[in-house]
TIKOL-994329 format. One record per residue (C-alpha): x, y, z. Coordinates in pm, 1 decimal, padded with zeros to 6 digits, always signed. Each point is the difference from the previous one (the first is absolute). Layout:
BEGIN
- east,north,up
- X,Y,Z
...
***
This chain:
BEGIN
- east,north,up
- +14121.1,-04023.1,-15027.4
- -00373.8,+00030.6,-00000.7
- -00207.9,+00301.9,+00083.7
- -00119.2,-00163.8,+00322.3
- +00359.4,-00051.0,+00112.8
- +00087.6,+00362.6,-00061.9
- -00307.9,+00118.2,+00190.4
- +00079.7,-00238.0,+00286.2
- +00358.6,+00124.4,+00024.1
- -00107.4,+00364.1,-00015.6
- -00262.3,-00055.1,+00270.3
- +00250.6,-00176.1,+00226.4
- +00259.8,+00272.4,-00053.6
- -00251.4,+00274.3,+00080.8
- -00116.7,-00178.1,+00313.9
- +00360.4,-00037.1,+00118.7
- +00066.4,+00369.1,-00068.2
- -00311.2,+00102.2,+00194.2
- +00085.7,-00234.6,+00285.6
- +00358.9,+00123.5,+00027.1
- -00084.2,+00369.3,-00025.6
- -00294.2,-00010.3,+00243.8
- +00196.6,+00049.7,+00326.0
- +00184.5,+00305.8,-00131.2
- -00310.1,+00155.3,-00153.8
- -00210.3,-00075.3,+00306.4
- +00242.7,+00155.6,+00246.7
- +00054.8,+00299.6,-00227.3
- -00374.0,+00052.9,-00026.2
- -00050.4,-00039.5,+00375.3
- +00271.9,+00254.9,+00077.6
- -00144.3,+00234.7,-00263.0
- -00344.0,-00017.1,+00159.6
- +00143.5,+00062.0,+00347.4
- +00202.8,+00298.7,-00123.8
- -00306.6,+00136.2,-00182.1
- -00208.0,-00021.7,+00316.2
- +00279.5,+00169.9,+00193.9
- +00018.9,+00276.1,-00260.9
- -00375.8,+00048.6,+00004.7
- -00018.4,+00026.6,+00378.2
- +00298.5,+00234.7,+00036.2
- -00073.1,+00193.2,-00321.5
- +00362.0,-00037.9,-00112.1
- -00028.0,-00027.6,-00377.7
- +00362.3,-00064.7,-00089.0
- +00022.7,-00229.6,-00302.0
- +00351.6,-00124.5,+00073.1
- -00096.9,-00121.3,+00347.9
- -00147.7,-00322.6,-00136.6
- +00299.1,-00118.6,-00202.2
- +00254.0,-00080.8,+00271.2
- -00233.1,-00212.1,+00219.3
- -00122.0,-00189.9,-00306.0
- +00354.9,-00070.5,-00114.9
- +00093.9,-00117.6,+00349.4
- -00310.0,-00222.4,+00013.8
- +00072.6,-00156.4,-00339.7
- +00365.1,-00061.4,+00089.4
- -00109.3,-00156.4,+00330.9
- -00243.5,-00223.6,-00187.3
- +00280.1,-00108.3,-00232.8
- +00221.5,-00083.4,+00297.4
- -00273.9,-00191.2,+00182.7
- -00161.9,-00178.2,-00293.7
- +00310.4,-00027.9,-00221.1
- +00081.4,-00364.7,+00075.7
- -00361.9,-00102.5,-00058.2
- -00016.3,+00196.8,-00326.7
- +00323.3,-00161.5,-00116.9
- -00139.4,-00344.6,+00082.4
- -00318.9,+00064.5,-00196.7
- +00193.6,+00128.1,-00302.1
- +00247.9,-00289.1,+00018.3
- -00279.4,-00257.9,+00015.6
- -00173.8,+00158.9,-00298.4
- +00323.3,+00000.6,-00199.7
- +00083.2,-00359.2,+00092.2
- -00350.6,-00113.5,-00096.3
- +00026.0,+00189.5,-00326.3
- +00334.2,-00156.0,-00090.8
- -00105.6,-00350.1,+00106.0
- -00314.6,+00022.4,-00214.7
- +00181.0,+00154.3,-00297.6
- +00026.5,-00329.4,-00194.1
- -00378.4,-00040.1,+00029.7
- -00057.0,+00339.1,-00163.1
- +00198.2,-00083.4,-00311.6
- -00184.9,-00207.8,-00258.5
***
């Protein structure tokens, strides 16, 4: 396996990880910003107030985007296994 092949595989794996994790991170960040604005306007500075809505948002994102994330990961794995003979020299 050449250096270019390893870099290509690492780049593809990182792009799949970023693509799959984006919905959960995005919704968690959006809920965090909304809770922060709510805390700033009401002057309630409770640190534990942000955790439950973020957890609920991330779990909701997993439920909504789960089938799509599984499809992306399955396609990546199938492509990796189908191209495996080409990586071995």
